[in-house]
N, CA, C, O and the ligand as a Tripos MOL2 file, in Angstrom:
@<TRIPOS>MOLECULE
protein
  309   307    78     0     0
PROTEIN
NO_CHARGES

@<TRIPOS>ATOM
      1 N          53.9170  -18.3710   -0.9760 N.3       1 MET1
      2 CA         53.4760  -17.6890   -2.2090 C.3       1 MET1
      3 C          52.1480  -18.2510   -2.6820 C.2       1 MET1
      4 O          51.2830  -17.5280   -3.1770 O.2       1 MET1
      5 N          52.0060  -19.5710   -2.5170 N.am      2 LEU2
      6 CA         50.7640  -20.2180   -2.9490 C.3       2 LEU2
      7 C          49.5870  -19.7510   -2.1030 C.2       2 LEU2
      8 O          48.4910  -19.5170   -2.6120 O.2       2 LEU2
      9 N          49.8390  -19.6160   -0.7800 N.am      3 SER3
     10 CA         48.7660  -19.2010    0.1170 C.3       3 SER3
     11 C          48.3380  -17.7690   -0.2080 C.2       3 SER3
     12 O          47.1570  -17.4330   -0.1300 O.2       3 SER3
     13 N          49.3180  -16.9250   -0.5740 N.am      4 PHE4
     14 CA         49.0040  -15.5330   -0.9090 C.3       4 PHE4
     15 C          48.0880  -15.4530   -2.1310 C.2       4 PHE4
     16 O          47.1100  -14.7050   -2.1460 O.2       4 PHE4
     17 N          48.4310  -16.2430   -3.1570 N.am      5 SER5
     18 CA         47.6020  -16.2300   -4.3570 C.3       5 SER5
     19 C          46.2170  -16.8130   -4.0590 C.2       5 SER5
     20 O          45.2170  -16.4000   -4.6470 O.2       5 SER5
     21 N          46.1760  -17.7750   -3.1410 N.am      6 LYS6
     22 CA         44.8930  -18.3590   -2.7530 C.3       6 LYS6
     23 C          44.0120  -17.3080   -2.0950 C.2       6 LYS6
     24 O          42.8210  -17.1880   -2.3830 O.2       6 LYS6
     25 N          44.6540  -16.5340   -1.1810 N.am      7 ILE7
     26 CA         43.9080  -15.4690   -0.4880 C.3       7 ILE7
     27 C          43.4210  -14.4360   -1.4940 C.2       7 ILE7
     28 O          42.2840  -13.9710   -1.4280 O.2       7 ILE7
     29 N          44.3020  -14.0850   -2.4260 N.am      8 LEU8
     30 CA         43.9500  -13.1060   -3.4570 C.3       8 LEU8
     31 C          42.7710  -13.6130   -4.2820 C.2       8 LEU8
     32 O          41.8300  -12.8740   -4.5690 O.2       8 LEU8
     33 N          42.8420  -14.8810   -4.6530 N.am      9 PHE9
     34 CA         41.7750  -15.4810   -5.4670 C.3       9 PHE9
     35 C          40.4510  -15.5020   -4.7090 C.2       9 PHE9
     36 O          39.3900  -15.2160   -5.2640 O.2       9 PHE9
     37 N          40.5450  -15.8530   -3.4100 N.am     10 THR10
     38 CA         39.3350  -15.8950   -2.5850 C.3      10 THR10
     39 C          38.7390  -14.4950   -2.4480 C.2      10 THR10
     40 O          37.5250  -14.3080   -2.5340 O.2      10 THR10
     41 N          39.6230  -13.5120   -2.2330 N.am     11 ALA11
     42 CA         39.1580  -12.1340   -2.1040 C.3      11 ALA11
     43 C          38.4800  -11.6820   -3.3960 C.2      11 ALA11
     44 O          37.4590  -10.9950   -3.3730 O.2      11 ALA11
     45 N          39.0650  -12.0790   -4.5080 N.am     12 LEU12
     46 CA         38.4960  -11.7110   -5.8130 C.3      12 LEU12
     47 C          37.1020  -12.3000   -5.9690 C.2      12 LEU12
     48 O          36.1760  -11.6250   -6.4200 O.2      12 LEU12
     49 N          36.9640  -13.5610   -5.5920 N.am     13 ILE13
     50 CA         35.6550  -14.2150   -5.7000 C.3      13 ILE13
     51 C          34.6310  -13.5260   -4.7970 C.2      13 ILE13
     52 O          33.4840  -13.3090   -5.1870 O.2      13 ILE13
     53 N          35.0780  -13.1840   -3.5680 N.am     14 VAL14
     54 CA         34.1740  -12.5100   -2.6220 C.3      14 VAL14
     55 C          33.6980  -11.1820   -3.2060 C.2      14 VAL14
     56 O          32.5160  -10.8450   -3.1420 O.2      14 VAL14
     57 N          34.6510  -10.4360   -3.7770 N.am     15 VAL15
     58 CA         34.3090   -9.1210   -4.3400 C.3      15 VAL15
     59 C          33.3310   -9.2870   -5.5080 C.2      15 VAL15
     60 O          32.3540   -8.5470   -5.6320 O.2      15 VAL15
     61 N          33.6190  -10.2700   -6.3530 N.am     16 VAL16
     62 CA         32.7590  -10.4880   -7.5290 C.3      16 VAL16
     63 C          31.3460  -10.8640   -7.0940 C.2      16 VAL16
     64 O          30.3620  -10.3500   -7.6240 O.2      16 VAL16
     65 N          31.2610  -11.7750   -6.1140 N.am     17 VAL17
     66 CA         29.9490  -12.2150   -5.6240 C.3      17 VAL17
     67 C          29.2190  -11.0500   -4.9570 C.2      17 VAL17
     68 O          28.0140  -10.8710   -5.1380 O.2      17 VAL17
     69 N          29.9720  -10.2590   -4.1800 N.am     18 TRP18
     70 CA         29.3920   -9.1120   -3.4730 C.3      18 TRP18
     71 C          28.8460   -8.0860   -4.4710 C.2      18 TRP18
     72 O          27.7300   -7.5840   -4.3310 O.2      18 TRP18
     73 N          29.6650   -7.7940   -5.4750 N.am     19 GLN19
     74 CA         29.2280   -6.8330   -6.4870 C.3      19 GLN19
     75 C          28.0230   -7.3650   -7.2570 C.2      19 GLN19
     76 O          27.1020   -6.6220   -7.5990 O.2      19 GLN19
     77 N          28.0550   -8.6660   -7.5190 N.am     20 GLY20
     78 CA         26.9330   -9.2800   -8.2350 C.3      20 GLY20
     79 C          25.6530   -9.1710   -7.4270 C.2      20 GLY20
     80 O          24.5930   -8.8670   -7.9740 O.2      20 GLY20
     81 N          25.7490   -9.4200   -6.1220 N.am     21 PHE21
     82 CA         24.5680   -9.3050   -5.2660 C.3      21 PHE21
     83 C          24.0780   -7.8670   -5.2080 C.2      21 PHE21
     84 O          22.8750   -7.6070   -5.2090 O.2      21 PHE21
     85 N          25.0300   -6.9310   -5.1560 N.am     22 LYS22
     86 CA         24.6570   -5.5150   -5.1090 C.3      22 LYS22
     87 C          23.8670   -5.1390   -6.3600 C.2      22 LYS22
     88 O          22.8230   -4.4900   -6.2910 O.2      22 LYS22
     89 N          24.4010   -5.5700   -7.5090 N.am     23 LEU23
     90 CA         23.7310   -5.2790   -8.7800 C.3      23 LEU23
     91 C          22.3530   -5.9260   -8.8120 C.2      23 LEU23
     92 O          21.3710   -5.3230   -9.2440 O.2      23 LEU23
     93 N          22.3070   -7.1840   -8.3380 N.am     24 PHE24
     94 CA         21.0510   -7.9370   -8.3560 C.3      24 PHE24
     95 C          20.0060   -7.2500   -7.4720 C.2      24 PHE24
     96 O          18.8480   -7.0950   -7.8600 O.2      24 PHE24
     97 N          20.4450   -6.8380   -6.2650 N.am     25 ASN25
     98 CA         19.5190   -6.1790   -5.3440 C.3      25 ASN25
     99 C          19.0600   -4.8390   -5.8970 C.2      25 ASN25
    100 O          17.8960   -4.4670   -5.7490 O.2      25 ASN25
    101 N          19.9790   -4.1100   -6.5380 N.am     26 ARG26
    102 CA         19.6270   -2.8060   -7.0980 C.3      26 ARG26
    103 C          18.5790   -2.9760   -8.2020 C.2      26 ARG26
    104 O          17.6040   -2.2270   -8.2780 O.2      26 ARG26
    105 N          18.8050   -3.9750   -9.0500 N.am     27 ALA27
    106 CA         17.8510   -4.2280  -10.1340 C.3      27 ALA27
    107 C          16.4880   -4.5920   -9.5710 C.2      27 ALA27
    108 O          15.4560   -4.1810  -10.1000 O.2      27 ALA27
    109 N          16.4950   -5.3800   -8.4770 N.am     28 LYS28
    110 CA         15.2420   -5.7920   -7.8410 C.3      28 LYS28
    111 C          14.5300   -4.5740   -7.2570 C.2      28 LYS28
    112 O          13.3160   -4.4320   -7.4000 O.2      28 LYS28
    113 N          15.2970   -3.6860   -6.5920 N.am     29 GLN29
    114 CA         14.7160   -2.4980   -5.9700 C.3      29 GLN29
    115 C          14.1510   -1.5670   -7.0390 C.2      29 GLN29
    116 O          13.0700   -1.0020   -6.8760 O.2      29 GLN29
    117 N          14.8880   -1.4170   -8.1240 N.am     30 VAL30
    118 CA         14.4410   -0.5180   -9.1820 C.3      30 VAL30
    119 C          13.1160   -1.0040   -9.7660 C.2      30 VAL30
    120 O          12.1870   -0.2240   -9.9740 O.2      30 VAL30
    121 N          13.0490   -2.3150  -10.0250 N.am     31 SER31
    122 CA         11.8200   -2.8450  -10.6140 C.3      31 SER31
    123 C          10.6720   -2.7730   -9.6240 C.2      31 SER31
    124 O           9.5170   -2.6410  -10.0290 O.2      31 SER31
    125 N          10.9740   -2.8590   -8.3060 N.am     32 ALA32
    126 CA          9.9260   -2.7860   -7.2930 C.3      32 ALA32
    127 C           9.4680   -1.3540   -7.0920 C.2      32 ALA32
    128 O           8.2920   -1.1070   -6.8290 O.2      32 ALA32
    129 N          10.4030   -0.3940   -7.2160 N.am     33 GLN33
    130 CA         10.0480    1.0060   -6.9960 C.3      33 GLN33
    131 C           9.3860    1.6230   -8.2170 C.2      33 GLN33
    132 O           8.6960    2.6360   -8.1060 O.2      33 GLN33
    133 N           9.5870    1.0340   -9.3480 N.am     34 GLU34
    134 CA          9.0860    1.6440  -10.5710 C.3      34 GLU34
    135 C           7.5520    1.6720  -10.6000 C.2      34 GLU34
    136 O           6.9520    2.6250  -11.0980 O.2      34 GLU34
    137 N           6.9340    0.6320  -10.0700 N.am     35 GLN35
    138 CA          5.4770    0.5310  -10.1300 C.3      35 GLN35
    139 C           4.7840    1.6290   -9.3110 C.2      35 GLN35
    140 O           3.9580    2.3610   -9.8560 O.2      35 GLN35
    141 N           5.1110    1.7630   -7.9750 N.am     36 PRO36
    142 CA          4.4560    2.8110   -7.1970 C.3      36 PRO36
    143 C           4.8100    4.2050   -7.6780 C.2      36 PRO36
    144 O           3.9890    5.1180   -7.5870 O.2      36 PRO36
    145 N           6.0390    4.3850   -8.1950 N.am     37 LYS37
    146 CA          6.4500    5.6770   -8.7130 C.3      37 LYS37
    147 C           5.5400    6.0960   -9.8640 C.2      37 LYS37
    148 O           5.0790    7.2360   -9.9330 O.2      37 LYS37
    149 N           5.2960    5.1540  -10.7580 N.am     38 GLN38
    150 CA          4.4860    5.4740  -11.9340 C.3      38 GLN38
    151 C           3.0640    5.8350  -11.5400 C.2      38 GLN38
    152 O           2.4680    6.7530  -12.1020 O.2      38 GLN38
    153 N           2.5150    5.0950  -10.5550 N.am     39 THR39
    154 CA          1.1460    5.3820  -10.1510 C.3      39 THR39
    155 C           1.0810    6.7400   -9.4720 C.2      39 THR39
    156 O           0.1160    7.4850   -9.6480 O.2      39 THR39
    157 N           2.1320    7.0670   -8.6770 N.am     40 ARG40
    158 CA          2.1520    8.3640   -8.0080 C.3      40 ARG40
    159 C           2.2220    9.4800   -9.0400 C.2      40 ARG40
    160 O           1.5570   10.5080   -8.9080 O.2      40 ARG40
    161 N           3.0290    9.2660  -10.0610 N.am     41 HIS41
    162 CA          3.1360   10.2750  -11.1090 C.3      41 HIS41
    163 C           1.8020   10.4530  -11.8170 C.2      41 HIS41
    164 O           1.4000   11.5710  -12.1370 O.2      41 HIS41
    165 N           1.1330    9.3550  -12.0520 N.am     42 ALA42
    166 CA         -0.1540    9.4240  -12.7390 C.3      42 ALA42
    167 C          -1.1580   10.1750  -11.8790 C.2      42 ALA42
    168 O          -1.9550   10.9620  -12.3890 O.2      42 ALA42
    169 N          -1.1170    9.9260  -10.5480 N.am     43 LYS43
    170 CA         -2.0200   10.6240   -9.6400 C.3      43 LYS43
    171 C          -1.7400   12.1170   -9.6640 C.2      43 LYS43
    172 O          -2.6630   12.9310   -9.7220 O.2      43 LYS43
    173 N          -0.4430   12.4770   -9.6200 N.am     44 GLN44
    174 CA         -0.0730   13.8850   -9.6310 C.3      44 GLN44
    175 C          -0.5320   14.5430  -10.9200 C.2      44 GLN44
    176 O          -1.0630   15.6530  -10.9040 O.2      44 GLN44
    177 N          -0.3300   13.8640  -12.0250 N.am     45 ALA45
    178 CA         -0.7320   14.4150  -13.3070 C.3      45 ALA45
    179 C          -2.2390   14.6200  -13.3440 C.2      45 ALA45
    180 O          -2.7310   15.6120  -13.8840 O.2      45 ALA45
    181 N          -2.9740   13.6610  -12.7570 N.am     46 LYS46
    182 CA         -4.4270   13.7630  -12.7350 C.3      46 LYS46
    183 C          -4.8680   14.9630  -11.9070 C.2      46 LYS46
    184 O          -5.7300   15.7320  -12.3310 O.2      46 LYS46
    185 N          -4.2650   15.1250  -10.7060 N.am     47 SER47
    186 CA         -4.6570   16.2130   -9.8160 C.3      47 SER47
    187 C          -4.2910   17.5520  -10.4360 C.2      47 SER47
    188 O          -5.0360   18.5240  -10.3160 O.2      47 SER47
    189 N          -3.1350   17.6000  -11.1020 N.am     48 GLN48
    190 CA         -2.7270   18.8500  -11.7350 C.3      48 GLN48
    191 C          -3.6850   19.2100  -12.8630 C.2      48 GLN48
    192 O          -4.0340   20.3760  -13.0450 O.2      48 GLN48
    193 N          -4.0970   18.2210  -13.6020 N.am     49 LYS49
    194 CA         -5.0330   18.4710  -14.6930 C.3      49 LYS49
    195 C          -6.3540   18.9930  -14.1380 C.2      49 LYS49
    196 O          -6.9980   19.8600  -14.7280 O.2      49 LYS49
    197 N          -6.7430   18.4360  -12.9770 N.am     50 HIS50
    198 CA         -8.0110   18.8230  -12.3700 C.3      50 HIS50
    199 C          -7.9460   20.2530  -11.8720 C.2      50 HIS50
    200 O          -8.9060   21.0080  -12.0200 O.2      50 HIS50
    201 N          -6.8010   20.6380  -11.2730 N.am     51 GLU51
    202 CA         -6.6880   21.9630  -10.6600 C.3      51 GLU51
    203 C          -6.5000   23.0500  -11.7150 C.2      51 GLU51
    204 O          -7.2220   24.0470  -11.7240 O.2      51 GLU51
    205 N          -5.5450   22.8560  -12.5840 N.am     52 ALA52
    206 CA         -5.2090   23.9080  -13.5370 C.3      52 ALA52
    207 C          -5.7180   23.5350  -14.9280 C.2      52 ALA52
    208 O          -5.8030   22.3650  -15.3030 O.2      52 ALA52
    209 N          -6.0490   24.5800  -15.6660 N.am     53 VAL53
    210 CA         -6.4630   24.3460  -17.0450 C.3      53 VAL53
    211 C          -5.2210   24.0350  -17.8600 C.2      53 VAL53
    212 O          -4.2530   24.7940  -17.8500 O.2      53 VAL53
    213 N          -5.2550   22.9390  -18.5480 N.am     54 ALA54
    214 CA         -4.0770   22.4990  -19.2740 C.3      54 ALA54
    215 C          -3.9150   23.3000  -20.5510 C.2      54 ALA54
    216 O          -4.8600   23.4900  -21.3160 O.2      54 ALA54
    217 N          -2.7010   23.7590  -20.7590 N.am     55 HIS55
    218 CA         -2.3860   24.4410  -22.0120 C.3      55 HIS55
    219 C          -1.4100   23.5800  -22.7730 C.2      55 HIS55
    220 O          -0.3140   23.3000  -22.2880 O.2      55 HIS55
    221 N          -1.7840   23.1690  -23.9230 N.am     56 ASP56
    222 CA         -0.8740   22.3870  -24.7460 C.3      56 ASP56
    223 C           0.1380   23.3260  -25.3760 C.2      56 ASP56
    224 O          -0.2030   24.2310  -26.1380 O.2      56 ASP56
    225 N           1.3890   23.0810  -25.0320 N.am     57 LEU57
    226 CA          2.4360   23.9460  -25.5590 C.3      57 LEU57
    227 C           2.9510   23.3730  -26.8710 C.2      57 LEU57
    228 O           3.1900   22.1730  -27.0070 O.2      57 LEU57
    229 N           3.1080   24.2530  -27.8040 N.am     58 VAL58
    230 CA          3.6590   23.8420  -29.1000 C.3      58 VAL58
    231 C           4.9820   24.5550  -29.3110 C.2      58 VAL58
    232 O           5.1370   25.7310  -28.9820 O.2      58 VAL58
    233 N           5.9010   23.8400  -29.8480 N.am     59 LYS59
    234 CA          7.2080   24.4300  -30.1070 C.3      59 LYS59
    235 C           7.1930   25.1240  -31.4650 C.2      59 LYS59
    236 O           6.8080   24.5510  -32.4840 O.2      59 LYS59
    237 N           7.6180   26.3550  -31.4350 N.am     60 CYS60
    238 CA          7.6700   27.1040  -32.6880 C.3      60 CYS60
    239 C           8.7780   26.5380  -33.5550 C.2      60 CYS60
    240 O           9.9210   26.4350  -33.1090 O.2      60 CYS60
    241 N           8.4610   26.1770  -34.7670 N.am     61 PRO61
    242 CA          9.4910   25.5930  -35.6440 C.3      61 PRO61
    243 C          10.5650   26.5960  -36.0490 C.2      61 PRO61
    244 O          11.6540   26.2050  -36.4670 O.2      61 PRO61
    245 N          10.2660   27.8750  -35.9280 N.am     62 LYS62
    246 CA         11.2370   28.8870  -36.3560 C.3      62 LYS62
    247 C          12.2230   29.2510  -35.2560 C.2      62 LYS62
    248 O          13.4360   29.2470  -35.4680 O.2      62 LYS62
    249 N          11.6770   29.5740  -34.0520 N.am     63 CYS63
    250 CA         12.5620   30.0420  -32.9880 C.3      63 CYS63
    251 C          12.7020   29.0330  -31.8610 C.2      63 CYS63
    252 O          13.5800   29.1960  -31.0140 O.2      63 CYS63
    253 N          11.8740   28.0020  -31.8160 N.am     64 GLY64
    254 CA         12.0130   26.9690  -30.8010 C.3      64 GLY64
    255 C          11.3780   27.3260  -29.4880 C.2      64 GLY64
    256 O          11.5440   26.5930  -28.5130 O.2      64 GLY64
    257 N          10.6490   28.4320  -29.4200 N.am     65 VAL65
    258 CA         10.0030   28.8480  -28.1820 C.3      65 VAL65
    259 C           8.6920   28.0780  -28.0290 C.2      65 VAL65
    260 O           7.9530   27.8860  -28.9940 O.2      65 VAL65
    261 N           8.4210   27.6440  -26.8060 N.am     66 TYR66
    262 CA          7.1720   26.9460  -26.5380 C.3      66 TYR66
    263 C           6.0900   27.9730  -26.2350 C.2      66 TYR66
    264 O           6.2710   28.8370  -25.3770 O.2      66 TYR66
    265 N           4.9800   27.8810  -26.9290 N.am     67 HIS67
    266 CA          3.8810   28.8050  -26.6880 C.3      67 HIS67
    267 C           2.5870   28.0360  -26.6980 C.2      67 HIS67
    268 O           2.5010   26.9290  -27.2300 O.2      67 HIS67
    269 N           1.5550   28.6530  -26.0860 N.am     68 ALA68
    270 CA          0.2650   27.9840  -25.9920 C.3      68 ALA68
    271 C          -0.3200   27.7730  -27.3800 C.2      68 ALA68
    272 O          -0.2340   28.6310  -28.2590 O.2      68 ALA68
    273 N          -0.9150   26.6070  -27.5410 N.am     69 ASP69
    274 CA         -1.4780   26.2590  -28.8490 C.3      69 ASP69
    275 C          -2.6180   27.2190  -29.1920 C.2      69 ASP69
    276 O          -3.5280   27.4270  -28.3890 O.2      69 ASP69
    277 N          -2.5600   27.7830  -30.3530 N.am     70 GLY70
    278 CA         -3.6270   28.6600  -30.8140 C.3      70 GLY70
    279 C          -3.3880   30.1250  -30.4980 C.2      70 GLY70
    280 O          -3.9640   30.9970  -31.1480 O.2      70 GLY70
    281 N          -2.5450   30.4130  -29.5090 N.am     71 SER71
    282 CA         -2.2990   31.8100  -29.1560 C.3      71 SER71
    283 C          -1.3570   32.4360  -30.1710 C.2      71 SER71
    284 O          -0.5370   31.7670  -30.7990 O.2      71 SER71
    285 N          -1.5110   33.7620  -30.3060 N.am     72 ALA72
    286 CA         -0.6760   34.4610  -31.2690 C.3      72 ALA72
    287 C           0.7640   34.4790  -30.7790 C.2      72 ALA72
    288 O           1.0290   34.8120  -29.6240 O.2      72 ALA72
    289 N           1.6650   34.1290  -31.6320 N.am     73 HIS73
    290 CA          3.0780   34.1050  -31.2640 C.3      73 HIS73
    291 C           3.8770   34.8170  -32.3420 C.2      73 HIS73
    292 O           3.7760   34.5090  -33.5300 O.2      73 HIS73
    293 N           4.6680   35.7730  -31.8970 N.am     74 VAL74
    294 CA          5.5200   36.5110  -32.8250 C.3      74 VAL74
    295 C           6.9640   36.1590  -32.5280 C.2      74 VAL74
    296 O           7.4260   36.2620  -31.3920 O.2      74 VAL74
    297 N           7.6580   35.7490  -33.5510 N.am     75 CYS75
    298 CA          9.0470   35.3540  -33.3560 C.3      75 CYS75
    299 C           9.9090   36.5810  -33.1050 C.2      75 CYS75
    300 O           9.8420   37.5680  -33.8390 O.2      75 CYS75
    301 N          10.7150   36.5030  -32.0630 N.am     76 ASP76
    302 CA         11.6410   37.5980  -31.7790 C.3      76 ASP76
    303 C          12.8930   37.4810  -32.6380 C.2      76 ASP76
    304 O          13.4880   38.4660  -33.0770 O.2      76 ASP76
    305 N          13.2630   36.2020  -32.8560 N.am     77 ARG77
    306 CA         14.4860   35.9850  -33.6040 C.3      77 ARG77
    307 C          14.1830   35.5650  -35.0160 C.2      77 ARG77
    308 O          15.1010   35.3350  -35.8030 O.2      77 ARG77
    309 ZN          8.6180   31.5710  -32.9810 Zn       78 ZN78
@<TRIPOS>BOND
     1     1     2 1
     2     2     3 1
     3     3     4 2
     4     3     5 am
     5     5     6 1
     6     6     7 1
     7     7     8 2
     8     7     9 am
     9     9    10 1
    10    10    11 1
    11    11    12 2
    12    11    13 am
    13    13    14 1
    14    14    15 1
    15    15    16 2
    16    15    17 am
    17    17    18 1
    18    18    19 1
    19    19    20 2
    20    19    21 am
    21    21    22 1
    22    22    23 1
    23    23    24 2
    24    23    25 am
    25    25    26 1
    26    26    27 1
    27    27    28 2
    28    27    29 am
    29    29    30 1
    30    30    31 1
    31    31    32 2
    32    31    33 am
    33    33    34 1
    34    34    35 1
    35    35    36 2
    36    35    37 am
    37    37    38 1
    38    38    39 1
    39    39    40 2
    40    39    41 am
    41    41    42 1
    42    42    43 1
    43    43    44 2
    44    43    45 am
    45    45    46 1
    46    46    47 1
    47    47    48 2
    48    47    49 am
    49    49    50 1
    50    50    51 1
    51    51    52 2
    52    51    53 am
    53    53    54 1
    54    54    55 1
    55    55    56 2
    56    55    57 am
    57    57    58 1
    58    58    59 1
    59    59    60 2
    60    59    61 am
    61    61    62 1
    62    62    63 1
    63    63    64 2
    64    63    65 am
    65    65    66 1
    66    66    67 1
    67    67    68 2
    68    67    69 am
    69    69    70 1
    70    70    71 1
    71    71    72 2
    72    71    73 am
    73    73    74 1
    74    74    75 1
    75    75    76 2
    76    75    77 am
    77    77    78 1
    78    78    79 1
    79    79    80 2
    80    79    81 am
    81    81    82 1
    82    82    83 1
    83    83    84 2
    84    83    85 am
    85    85    86 1
    86    86    87 1
    87    87    88 2
    88    87    89 am
    89    89    90 1
    90    90    91 1
    91    91    92 2
    92    91    93 am
    93    93    94 1
    94    94    95 1
    95    95    96 2
    96    95    97 am
    97    97    98 1
    98    98    99 1
    99    99   100 2
   100    99   101 am
   101   101   102 1
   102   102   103 1
   103   103   104 2
   104   103   105 am
   105   105   106 1
   106   106   107 1
   107   107   108 2
   108   107   109 am
   109   109   110 1
   110   110   111 1
   111   111   112 2
   112   111   113 am
   113   113   114 1
   114   114   115 1
   115   115   116 2
   116   115   117 am
   117   117   118 1
   118   118   119 1
   119   119   120 2
   120   119   121 am
   121   121   122 1
   122   122   123 1
   123   123   124 2
   124   123   125 am
   125   125   126 1
   126   126   127 1
   127   127   128 2
   128   127   129 am
   129   129   130 1
   130   130   131 1
   131   131   132 2
   132   131   133 am
   133   133   134 1
   134   134   135 1
   135   135   136 2
   136   135   137 am
   137   137   138 1
   138   138   139 1
   139   139   140 2
   140   139   141 am
   141   141   142 1
   142   142   143 1
   143   143   144 2
   144   143   145 am
   145   145   146 1
   146   146   147 1
   147   147   148 2
   148   147   149 am
   149   149   150 1
   150   150   151 1
   151   151   152 2
   152   151   153 am
   153   153   154 1
   154   154   155 1
   155   155   156 2
   156   155   157 am
   157   157   158 1
   158   158   159 1
   159   159   160 2
   160   159   161 am
   161   161   162 1
   162   162   163 1
   163   163   164 2
   164   163   165 am
   165   165   166 1
   166   166   167 1
   167   167   168 2
   168   167   169 am
   169   169   170 1
   170   170   171 1
   171   171   172 2
   172   171   173 am
   173   173   174 1
   174   174   175 1
   175   175   176 2
   176   175   177 am
   177   177   178 1
   178   178   179 1
   179   179   180 2
   180   179   181 am
   181   181   182 1
   182   182   183 1
   183   183   184 2
   184   183   185 am
   185   185   186 1
   186   186   187 1
   187   187   188 2
   188   187   189 am
   189   189   190 1
   190   190   191 1
   191   191   192 2
   192   191   193 am
   193   193   194 1
   194   194   195 1
   195   195   196 2
   196   195   197 am
   197   197   198 1
   198   198   199 1
   199   199   200 2
   200   199   201 am
   201   201   202 1
   202   202   203 1
   203   203   204 2
   204   203   205 am
   205   205   206 1
   206   206   207 1
   207   207   208 2
   208   207   209 am
   209   209   210 1
   210   210   211 1
   211   211   212 2
   212   211   213 am
   213   213   214 1
   214   214   215 1
   215   215   216 2
   216   215   217 am
   217   217   218 1
   218   218   219 1
   219   219   220 2
   220   219   221 am
   221   221   222 1
   222   222   223 1
   223   223   224 2
   224   223   225 am
   225   225   226 1
   226   226   227 1
   227   227   228 2
   228   227   229 am
   229   229   230 1
   230   230   231 1
   231   231   232 2
   232   231   233 am
   233   233   234 1
   234   234   235 1
   235   235   236 2
   236   235   237 am
   237   237   238 1
   238   238   239 1
   239   239   240 2
   240   239   241 am
   241   241   242 1
   242   242   243 1
   243   243   244 2
   244   243   245 am
   245   245   246 1
   246   246   247 1
   247   247   248 2
   248   247   249 am
   249   249   250 1
   250   250   251 1
   251   251   252 2
   252   251   253 am
   253   253   254 1
   254   254   255 1
   255   255   256 2
   256   255   257 am
   257   257   258 1
   258   258   259 1
   259   259   260 2
   260   259   261 am
   261   261   262 1
   262   262   263 1
   263   263   264 2
   264   263   265 am
   265   265   266 1
   266   266   267 1
   267   267   268 2
   268   267   269 am
   269   269   270 1
   270   270   271 1
   271   271   272 2
   272   271   273 am
   273   273   274 1
   274   274   275 1
   275   275   276 2
   276   275   277 am
   277   277   278 1
   278   278   279 1
   279   279   280 2
   280   279   281 am
   281   281   282 1
   282   282   283 1
   283   283   284 2
   284   283   285 am
   285   285   286 1
   286   286   287 1
   287   287   288 2
   288   287   289 am
   289   289   290 1
   290   290   291 1
   291   291   292 2
   292   291   293 am
   293   293   294 1
   294   294   295 1
   295   295   296 2
   296   295   297 am
   297   297   298 1
   298   298   299 1
   299   299   300 2
   300   299   301 am
   301   301   302 1
   302   302   303 1
   303   303   304 2
   304   303   305 am
   305   305   306 1
   306   306   307 1
   307   307   308 2
@<TRIPOS>SUBSTRUCTURE
     1 MET1         2 RESIDUE 1 A MET
     2 LEU2         6 RESIDUE 1 A LEU
     3 SER3        10 RESIDUE 1 A SER
     4 PHE4        14 RESIDUE 1 A PHE
     5 SER5        18 RESIDUE 1 A SER
     6 LYS6        22 RESIDUE 1 A LYS
     7 ILE7        26 RESIDUE 1 A ILE
     8 LEU8        30 RESIDUE 1 A LEU
     9 PHE9        34 RESIDUE 1 A PHE
    10 THR10       38 RESIDUE 1 A THR
    11 ALA11       42 RESIDUE 1 A ALA
    12 LEU12       46 RESIDUE 1 A LEU
    13 ILE13       50 RESIDUE 1 A ILE
    14 VAL14       54 RESIDUE 1 A VAL
    15 VAL15       58 RESIDUE 1 A VAL
    16 VAL16       62 RESIDUE 1 A VAL
    17 VAL17       66 RESIDUE 1 A VAL
    18 TRP18       70 RESIDUE 1 A TRP
    19 GLN19       74 RESIDUE 1 A GLN
    20 GLY20       78 RESIDUE 1 A GLY
    21 PHE21       82 RESIDUE 1 A PHE
    22 LYS22       86 RESIDUE 1 A LYS
    23 LEU23       90 RESIDUE 1 A LEU
    24 PHE24       94 RESIDUE 1 A PHE
    25 ASN25       98 RESIDUE 1 A ASN
    26 ARG26      102 RESIDUE 1 A ARG
    27 ALA27      106 RESIDUE 1 A ALA
    28 LYS28      110 RESIDUE 1 A LYS
    29 GLN29      114 RESIDUE 1 A GLN
    30 VAL30      118 RESIDUE 1 A VAL
    31 SER31      122 RESIDUE 1 A SER
    32 ALA32      126 RESIDUE 1 A ALA
    33 GLN33      130 RESIDUE 1 A GLN
    34 GLU34      134 RESIDUE 1 A GLU
    35 GLN35      138 RESIDUE 1 A GLN
    36 PRO36      142 RESIDUE 1 A PRO
    37 LYS37      146 RESIDUE 1 A LYS
    38 GLN38      150 RESIDUE 1 A GLN
    39 THR39      154 RESIDUE 1 A THR
    40 ARG40      158 RESIDUE 1 A ARG
    41 HIS41      162 RESIDUE 1 A HIS
    42 ALA42      166 RESIDUE 1 A ALA
    43 LYS43      170 RESIDUE 1 A LYS
    44 GLN44      174 RESIDUE 1 A GLN
    45 ALA45      178 RESIDUE 1 A ALA
    46 LYS46      182 RESIDUE 1 A LYS
    47 SER47      186 RESIDUE 1 A SER
    48 GLN48      190 RESIDUE 1 A GLN
    49 LYS49      194 RESIDUE 1 A LYS
    50 HIS50      198 RESIDUE 1 A HIS
    51 GLU51      202 RESIDUE 1 A GLU
    52 ALA52      206 RESIDUE 1 A ALA
    53 VAL53      210 RESIDUE 1 A VAL
    54 ALA54      214 RESIDUE 1 A ALA
    55 HIS55      218 RESIDUE 1 A HIS
    56 ASP56      222 RESIDUE 1 A ASP
    57 LEU57      226 RESIDUE 1 A LEU
    58 VAL58      230 RESIDUE 1 A VAL
    59 LYS59      234 RESIDUE 1 A LYS
    60 CYS60      238 RESIDUE 1 A CYS
    61 PRO61      242 RESIDUE 1 A PRO
    62 LYS62      246 RESIDUE 1 A LYS
    63 CYS63      250 RESIDUE 1 A CYS
    64 GLY64      254 RESIDUE 1 A GLY
    65 VAL65      258 RESIDUE 1 A VAL
    66 TYR66      262 RESIDUE 1 A TYR
    67 HIS67      266 RESIDUE 1 A HIS
    68 ALA68      270 RESIDUE 1 A ALA
    69 ASP69      274 RESIDUE 1 A ASP
    70 GLY70      278 RESIDUE 1 A GLY
    71 SER71      282 RESIDUE 1 A SER
    72 ALA72      286 RESIDUE 1 A ALA
    73 HIS73      290 RESIDUE 1 A HIS
    74 VAL74      294 RESIDUE 1 A VAL
    75 CYS75      298 RESIDUE 1 A CYS
    76 ASP76      302 RESIDUE 1 A ASP
    77 ARG77      306 RESIDUE 1 A ARG
    78 ZN78       309 GROUP 0 **** ****
């Protein structure tokens, strides 16, 4: 009975350590991936701005529809 509880305890420790390492590695990967992701997003945003004319969308306070800033908007609802 003692050996069984010992095995159980050892298994528990292994699982805890394994899960801890998994969490630790995931956190490390996330922090490492966040930097290049952000730069890629910034590049995409820059290229999109260069290609297309940006329209600032404003949300209508009455109906909640997004429309181009300055353009005439008539509420349907
Ligand atoms: Zn509206």
